[in-house]
Structure formats: C-alpha cells, structure tokens
N, C-alpha and C positions, 0 to 999 in steps of 0.2 A: 273160756272165763266161768269157772267153778268151784263153786264159795258155799259155805256152808248157810243154813238159814242161821243158827245164832249169829257168825259173822256179820251178816245184813242187818238182823233185824239190830246189833251193835251199833251198828254206822249208819243206820236212817235216825240213831238218837241225836246223832252231833252231826248237820248237815254244814260242817263247819271247815277249813282248816285252821288247825290249832298251833303249825309252828309257827316259826317268828315274822317271819316277811307275810303273812297270809291273811286271811278275813277273820276279824272278832265279829263272829254274827253269833245272832240265837238258838239254841236249838228252836228247832221246828215240829211240830206236831208231836211234841212228848207224851201226850197224854193218849193220844190216838196211836199210837205206834203199827199194833196192831191191825189198826182199821185199813192202813193202807194197800190202795190197788195194785193189781199188777203191773199195770201201767209207770204207777209212781215209785214200786218199787226197785223195776228197771231202772227207771232215772234216777235213784238215788244211787244204786252200784254202780254204773256209770261214774258217776258223780263221783265216785272214791275212788276210784280209779284215776282221776283227773280226765277223761272223756266226756268233756262239757258239749261238744258240738255234736256227738254222738245221742247225747243223754235228753238234748232238748223235743226231738218228736216224742215219745216217752213223757214228755210232761205236759207237752199241748195233748197228748192225747188223756192223760190222766187231770187234765180241766175239764174239757170236754165232757166227759162221762160226769166228774160233781157236777157241772152246770147243769147237764139231764137228768143227772139223779136226784136235785135237792133245788133247783133255781140257782140263776144266777147269781143274787143276793143272800145267799144261804153261808154264816160263816166256816163252815167246811168247806167252802170254795176256795178260801183261805189259805189253805195247806196249798193246793196245789199251785196257785198263785205264788207262792214265796217261794217255793223249789224252782219253779219256771224264772223267777227273777234273779236266786243264787245264780242261775244255771249263766246267764248273760253276763251276774255280773262279775263270776267267774272268768268268765271271756272278753271282759272293760267294754261290753258293750252295752252302758249304761241307757241310752235311751230308750233301749229297749227295755232294761230291768224296772226306771222310774214308773210309768205307767203304771205297771201290774203292781207295784208296793203299793202307790196312790190309791188303786183299783183295792188292794185288801186292807188298807186303812179304813177307805170310804166306809165299805161293808161291814168293816170291827165296830168302829163307832157306831154307826147306828145301831146295829142288831146288838151289841152287847154292853154303848155307852160310853161314854170320854175320856174314863176312868181305868177302864180293863187293861189287865197285862198285855194280851194280846194286841192292843193297841198300840201300846209303848214300843211292842216289839218291832211292829210298824212303821213309827214313829225314826226308832233307830236306826233302823235298816235304809230307811228314806234319807235320812242324815247320812248314813256311812253312804248313796250314791252323790249326794249331794258334794259332800270331801270330797271325792274322789274324782268330781270334775273340776274343784277347783271354788265351790260355789256354797264357800263359808259360812257368809251372812243368812245364806238361809241353811247351810246345814245344823248350824247352832242352837237358833232357840226348838229346833224340833227334840233336837239331842237333849237340852234339858227341861223341854216340858218329859221327855218320856223319863231320865232321870228320877222328876218327881214324882210320877203312876208308882215306878218300881217300890222308890223308895216307902212309899205310903199303903203301896201294896201287901211286900211281901217282906219289908223292914232294910235299913242301912248294910248290912251285911251278906243279903241273898246274891249269888250270884251273878244276875240279869241284871243288877246292880253293878258289881265288877266290868261286867261285859260294856255297862254304859258309858261308864268312869272311864274306861281302856278308851272307848271310841271321840268320848267327848276330849281327851288330852289330845288325843290325834289331829281333831280341829285346832285346837289350842296351836299345836307345836306347827302343824301347818303357815299357823297365821306368825310364826316366832312370839309368839305367846308363852315364852316357858316356864316361867313364873305361875303359870297361873294351872300349865298340865300339870307341874311336876309334884305336887302336892294330890292330883287326883288319881296320877300315876301310882305313887305309893300308895294310897287309899285302894285303887284295885288291886295290887300285888297284897297286900297285908290281909285281902277277903281272900285270894285266889288259896293264900299259902293253910290258913286256917278252915278252911272248905274241900280243898283238893290237898293237902298235905306237902310241902317243900320241895319236892321231888318231882312234881306231875310236869306236863309240858305247856298247860297251860301257864304255868309260874315264870317256866323255860321262856317263854312269850313276853310276859308279862315284864321280866329281869330286861329282856332285850330290848325294851320299848323305854324302858327307866333309863337306860345307859347312851340311849342315842341320842335320847334330850340332852345327857349330859355332854354325851361327844357332842352335838350340835354347838355347843355354848363353850367348848374349851376344856370341859371339866374332867382332864384325861384319868386323875387320880382317881376320880369318880367314878367314870366310868369301864375301868378295868375289869375292878371285882364283881361289876353286874355281867357284861358279859363274858369273865372266866366261869363262874356259877351256871349261867345259862347253857355254855358251851359244856359244859359237862354235865348237866341235866340231859342235853339234846344226845351227846353222846351214849349215855347210860341207855337211856330210851331207845333210839332210833340206832344206833348202832354208829364207829365211829367214821364209815364209808357214807355216812345218808347227804344229801344234798345240802339239808339246813345244817349242820357238821361243815361244812363248806363254807355257807354261809357266813356261821358264827366266827369260823377260822379268819375269816375276810375282816369280818369287824376288830379284831383284835388284833388283826394288823398293822391297820390304822390306827389304833392307839398307839404303837410300838412305832411306826414309822412320826407321828406326831410328837412322841416322847424322845426320836432318839435311837430309835432302838432296832437301828436298821437287820444286824442281822438275823436276831429274832423275826421282823418281820417277814423276811424273805424266807425264811422254814416255814412261816406260817401257809403263806402265799403258794409258796411251792404245793406242799399238802394238799392246800385248799384245790387246786389246778390237781392235783391226782385223782382226788374224788370227784371232779366236775368231770373227769375225760372219763371214768369208769377204770381204773385202775386202780 
C-alpha cells in the first residue's frame, strides 16, 4: 500500500466519511496535522482504506505514546482518543467508542474550559454515539450544547456549525420529528453550499439527508430533485460506478416506485446491482 505523503496529509485532515450514508464528524487535529506521530499516521492511512480493525492497534500505540509523552490528562492525548473512538464507531462498536469520547471530553473541559470548540467537538461526537444506540434523549441536549458553543465561538455560518446541525437533524429524524429536522437540515445545506461550493461531496450528502426527510413524509415531489442533484454530484466527483452512486440510484428508484413509475425504477435498480457486482 504505497501512497504519497501529500495524499496522506490531505486525507488526515478529514478523518471522516463524507458520502451519503456515512458519518458526519468533525475534523480531528486540523491544527496539529503535521505533528501526528508515525503510529497515528498509519492508523489514519488504514482508516482511509476502510481497514478499521487493522488500524486499531496503531491507534492504541499512538494513545500510549501520547500518554507517556504528555501525561494522561493533556489535551494532546485527546487527538489519539478521538481517532481510536472514530475507528470503533466505524465498526459500530459503540460501547468501545463511548468511554473514549467521554474521556476526551473530560480532559478538554478541564484543560480548555467548558466553552472551547474542542469540547463542542467531543460533545457532538458523543451525541452521535448515543444516537447510533437509539439513546436520543441523551443525545439531544449534548448536541444542542455543542451547537451553542460552535455558534458563539465561530459564528452561525461555520462548517462546524453545519456538521452539528446535520447531526442534530438526524437525532430529530430518528424520533419522527421531521418538522424540527427540516429547517436545520436546510440551514446546514446552505452553509455547505456557501463554504464549499454547490458541487462538493458534503453538499451531496446534505442534499441526500434532506431528501430522505421528505421521503419519510411521502413528499416525493420534493425528494426527487434533491436525490437527483445529489446523484449528479456523486457521479461527477466519484465516477458513475462508485458504490455511493448505487445507493443514490436505489433512493431514486424508491421515489419512482412510490410514484407509479415502475419501469424507470427497474432500470435504476438494475444499474445499481451492476455497480454493486463490480460490472
């Protein structure tokens, strides 16, 4: 597995999945990316290849090294904690991710104060773990607290705010609170478009999530153009045979099926199956 250091550095900036059904998480260690140790760089590299289980030993070694170099309660330890938690989260091993995020939160609150943006990142990550476990009553207040911190510290149009809004909307959606989810989903989309441009993958992901809200409510005429625009971005950015395009085709097919366009739905599903089969 040989990749340029330039590619590794760029990938390390956003240790997240930014396609349609992926994890919306905050960039980790943006300011200290050049300072990542060899073990953590290897963990990031494996993460970017989807080799989550293989990355865990390297992330654990990086955590041990950080604890040894800086002490167990130093803010720099939270970078390794967050990467390790992200790996467990990607594996859906939330019981492993939760205490890591809780420890990172406790360290940052003590060292940096309760209103620091690192605290907000930890809160939002922890809220996502709770949401994945169906613990929405616990997820909502800490997600809202994170949002308040981000807005106060960074302003209402920062990308961290958009990520937090996206995650909070998912908490509402999971509880069937679509009327609360929709306006903040639209607000997140507007921030992504303004900050990243109309054709960015983050925009496509946001479009897809908004479309799913409409699909849940059987608002097919509103869902269809959003799915269509998201799919166009995916095809443009990832190529016509990417698995995310297949997912997008399946969503469009569902809209066609629900609106009586069976033949069109069938064609999209056939194309999706070919992509998934690698043909």
